[in-house]
RODO-2510 file (C-alpha; in nm, 4 decimals, decimal comma):
residues 193
     n   res          X          Y          Z
     1     l    -7,5109     2,6190    -3,3898
     2     y    -7,8855     2,5607    -3,3912
     3     l    -7,9368     2,8458    -3,6356
     4     w    -7,6686     2,7168    -3,8673
     5     r    -7,7887     2,3562    -3,8967
     6     p    -8,1070     2,4187    -4,0967
     7     k    -7,9096     2,6310    -4,3407
     8     y    -7,6549     2,3496    -4,3743
     9     r    -7,9300     2,0959    -4,4416
    10     r    -8,0791     2,3144    -4,7162
    11     r    -7,7522     2,3271    -4,9044
    12     g    -7,6456     1,9733    -4,8193
    13     a    -7,7005     1,8234    -5,1646
    14     g    -7,5181     2,1013    -5,3505
    15     f    -7,2422     2,1009    -5,0920
    16     a    -7,1900     1,7272    -5,1342
    17     r    -7,1852     1,7520    -5,5157
    18     r    -6,9154     2,0176    -5,5092
    19     c    -6,6821     1,8134    -5,2891
    20     s    -6,4571     1,5724    -5,4700
    21     k    -6,5372     1,2070    -5,4105
    22     s    -6,2197     1,1511    -5,2106
    23     c    -6,2765     1,4363    -4,9673
    24     r    -6,6561     1,4492    -4,9418
    25     k    -6,7262     1,2129    -4,6531
    26     r    -6,4035     1,2681    -4,4577
    27     d    -6,4095     1,6475    -4,4798
    28     t    -6,7813     1,6754    -4,4084
    29     l    -6,7489     1,4585    -4,0961
    30     a    -6,4436     1,6523    -3,9769
    31     i    -6,6213     1,9830    -4,0262
    32     l    -6,9359     1,8652    -3,8473
    33     s    -6,7389     1,7236    -3,5548
    34     s    -6,5508     2,0501    -3,5140
    35     l    -6,8746     2,2467    -3,5003
    36     t    -6,9589     2,0919    -3,1646
    37     q    -6,6658     2,2769    -3,0100
    38     i    -6,7633     2,6252    -3,1284
    39     a    -6,9065     2,7232    -2,7912
    40     r    -6,5552     2,7640    -2,6509
    41     m    -6,4575     2,9976    -2,9375
    42     p    -6,7157     3,2776    -2,9256
    43     s    -6,5596     3,4968    -3,1957
    44     l    -6,5510     3,2198    -3,4568
    45     d    -6,8532     3,1184    -3,6587
    46     p    -6,9005     2,7658    -3,7989
    47     t    -6,7520     2,8618    -4,1352
    48     d    -6,4377     2,9989    -3,9661
    49     v    -6,3973     2,6728    -3,7730
    50     a    -6,4434     2,4687    -4,0915
    51     l    -6,1880     2,6882    -4,2697
    52     l    -5,9315     2,6466    -3,9890
    53     t    -5,9890     2,2707    -3,9729
    54     t    -5,9342     2,2354    -4,3464
    55     l    -5,6240     2,4577    -4,3512
    56     q    -5,4635     2,2544    -4,0718
    57     r    -5,4876     1,9445    -4,2880
    58     d    -5,3822     2,1125    -4,6136
    59     a    -5,2410     2,4657    -4,6053
    60     h    -5,1912     2,4625    -4,9838
    61     i    -5,5570     2,4135    -5,0702
    62     t    -5,6713     2,6776    -5,3173
    63     s    -5,9360     2,9370    -5,2400
    64     e    -6,1524     2,7858    -5,5123
    65     k    -6,1457     2,4407    -5,3512
    66     l    -6,2061     2,5918    -5,0091
    67     g    -6,4957     2,7890    -5,1521
    68     d    -6,6479     2,4721    -5,2954
    69     l    -6,6023     2,2928    -4,9650
    70     l    -6,7479     2,5759    -4,7556
    71     n    -7,0114     2,6909    -5,0054
    72     l    -6,8465     3,0343    -5,0403
    73     s    -6,6885     3,2249    -5,3251
    74     a    -6,3094     3,2272    -5,3566
    75     s    -6,2994     3,5978    -5,2643
    76     q    -6,5062     3,5365    -4,9486
    77     v    -6,2686     3,2572    -4,8479
    78     g    -5,9713     3,4875    -4,9118
    79     r    -6,1177     3,7628    -4,6940
    80     r    -6,1961     3,5175    -4,4127
    81     r    -5,8449     3,3731    -4,4300
    82     q    -5,6901     3,7224    -4,4159
    83     r    -5,9089     3,8139    -4,1183
    84     l    -5,8120     3,4942    -3,9324
    85     e    -5,4450     3,5664    -4,0041
    86     a    -5,4798     3,9282    -3,8838
    87     e    -5,6582     3,8150    -3,5644
    88     g    -5,3790     3,5670    -3,4905
    89     y    -5,5729     3,2417    -3,5331
    90     i    -5,3381     3,1482    -3,8176
    91     e    -4,9803     3,2065    -3,7075
    92     s    -4,7927     3,0848    -4,0151
    93     y    -4,7741     2,8256    -4,2914
    94     r    -4,4951     2,5688    -4,2751
    95     a    -4,3622     2,2697    -4,4624
    96     r    -4,3259     1,9459    -4,2655
    97     l    -3,9920     1,7857    -4,3530
    98     d    -3,8844     1,4226    -4,3217
    99     a    -3,6140     1,4182    -4,0524
   100     r    -3,4709     1,0822    -4,1581
   101     k    -3,4239     1,1915    -4,5200
   102     l    -3,2355     1,4947    -4,3886
   103     g    -2,9993     1,2699    -4,1916
   104     l    -3,1539     1,3390    -3,8511
   105     s    -3,2025     0,9797    -3,7381
   106     v    -3,2224     1,0419    -3,3611
   107     q    -3,5188     1,2182    -3,2042
   108     a    -3,5120     1,2595    -2,8275
   109     f    -3,6885     1,4335    -2,5431
   110     v    -3,4527     1,5865    -2,2896
   111     s    -3,5685     1,6854    -1,9411
   112     v    -3,3667     1,9586    -1,7740
   113     q    -3,3760     2,0328    -1,4021
   114     m    -3,2365     2,3715    -1,3062
   115     a    -2,9903     2,4281    -1,0219
   116     t    -3,0935     2,7900    -0,9906
   117     h    -3,3711     3,0129    -1,1149
   118     a    -3,1709     3,3343    -1,1010
   119     p    -3,2998     3,5568    -1,3830
   120     d    -2,9603     3,6179    -1,5449
   121     q    -2,8679     3,2484    -1,5529
   122     v    -3,2125     3,1452    -1,6780
   123     a    -3,1829     3,4095    -1,9523
   124     t    -2,8449     3,2667    -2,0564
   125     f    -2,9858     2,9133    -2,0615
   126     t    -3,2952     3,0079    -2,2642
   127     r    -3,0725     3,1952    -2,5111
   128     l    -2,8701     2,8739    -2,5515
   129     l    -3,1907     2,6789    -2,6228
   130     k    -3,3161     2,9333    -2,8768
   131     t    -2,9879     2,9321    -3,0702
   132     s    -2,9278     2,5556    -3,0699
   133     r    -3,0283     2,4126    -3,4091
   134     q    -3,0875     2,0631    -3,2679
   135     v    -3,3474     2,1869    -3,0179
   136     v    -3,6711     2,2245    -3,2136
   137     s    -3,9209     2,2712    -2,9266
   138     v    -3,8976     2,3772    -2,5634
   139     w    -4,1621     2,3635    -2,2926
   140     t    -4,1504     2,4786    -1,9306
   141     l    -4,3071     2,2274    -1,6948
   142     t    -4,4350     2,1688    -1,3469
   143     g    -4,2869     1,8816    -1,1465
   144     d    -3,9271     1,7598    -1,1232
   145     a    -3,8096     1,8835    -1,4612
   146     d    -3,8161     2,2555    -1,5359
   147     y    -3,7801     2,2238    -1,9146
   148     l    -3,8625     1,9608    -2,1729
   149     l    -3,6683     1,9802    -2,4982
   150     r    -3,7454     1,8044    -2,8227
   151     v    -3,4243     1,7504    -3,0151
   152     y    -3,3217     1,6013    -3,3497
   153     c    -2,9634     1,4842    -3,4013
   154     e    -2,7696     1,3028    -3,6729
   155     d    -2,6715     1,0176    -3,4408
   156     l    -2,6195     0,9255    -3,0754
   157     s    -2,2765     1,0923    -3,0721
   158     a    -2,4369     1,4225    -3,1705
   159     l    -2,6965     1,3832    -2,8933
   160     n    -2,4167     1,3063    -2,6466
   161     r    -2,2269     1,6208    -2,7550
   162     l    -2,5414     1,8332    -2,7184
   163     i    -2,5963     1,7096    -2,3635
   164     h    -2,2347     1,7033    -2,2408
   165     e    -2,0898     2,0021    -2,4271
   166     q    -2,3827     2,2450    -2,4347
   167     l    -2,6443     2,1658    -2,1701
   168     l    -2,4549     2,0249    -1,8693
   169     p    -2,1720     2,2853    -1,8702
   170     n    -2,4307     2,5600    -1,8209
   171     a    -2,4137     2,6826    -1,4604
   172     a    -2,7925     2,6941    -1,4269
   173     v    -2,8383     2,3236    -1,5097
   174     a    -2,8446     2,0680    -1,2276
   175     r    -2,9597     1,7527    -1,4060
   176     v    -3,0349     1,6307    -1,7580
   177     q    -3,2265     1,3175    -1,8511
   178     s    -3,2835     1,2064    -2,2098
   179     q    -3,5328     0,9667    -2,3642
   180     i    -3,4695     0,8539    -2,7191
   181     v    -3,7718     0,8065    -2,9436
   182     m    -3,7834     0,4539    -3,0822
   183     n    -4,0932     0,4993    -3,2990
   184     q    -4,3360     0,7862    -3,3466
   185     l    -4,6855     0,6379    -3,3599
   186     k    -4,8647     0,9662    -3,4244
   187     s    -4,7033     1,2700    -3,5796
   188     d    -4,7917     1,6239    -3,4796
   189     a    -5,1636     1,6236    -3,5453
   190     p    -5,3820     1,9297    -3,6127
   191     l    -5,5222     2,1114    -3,3123
   192     p    -5,8672     1,9882    -3,2042
   193     v    -6,0629     2,2887    -3,3331
***
């Protein structure tokens, strides 16, 4: 980081001119703040971190714009992006959809406590979770609940059917508790790179 800063200062004026007015201050501050965390990512250099930070906010940004932002050529940005994809830092690119416009007006978190942890029954239960369209995320937890599910349903009746017709009839499930989201104050934010 110390070696990179003087280089950044030398190109600061040109870097700022190339950024559009709307992104200059915000993007520069975000990039600089992410550089402080590089010590925990030894295989990434400051430019890689800046690239990842920018792609998390806008995966459709062109290589030319990224090059202007990072003071690199479009081909250098493309090679870095391919390397980060190959090394697994970038898993995929996705579109974020509006659940309400798609008719999914109920979002809920469902805690599941298992009655048994027998491998065959757990495998059956996890297969059920992976194939259920309403279940969009699943986490295993410590504490009372064994699983936490994030679900989207059309209405409360659909949530009730999911719980009473799919989850509770499973022999491995002992208890289910649901919490319905009233308002989402912060959507899934980028990772703190």
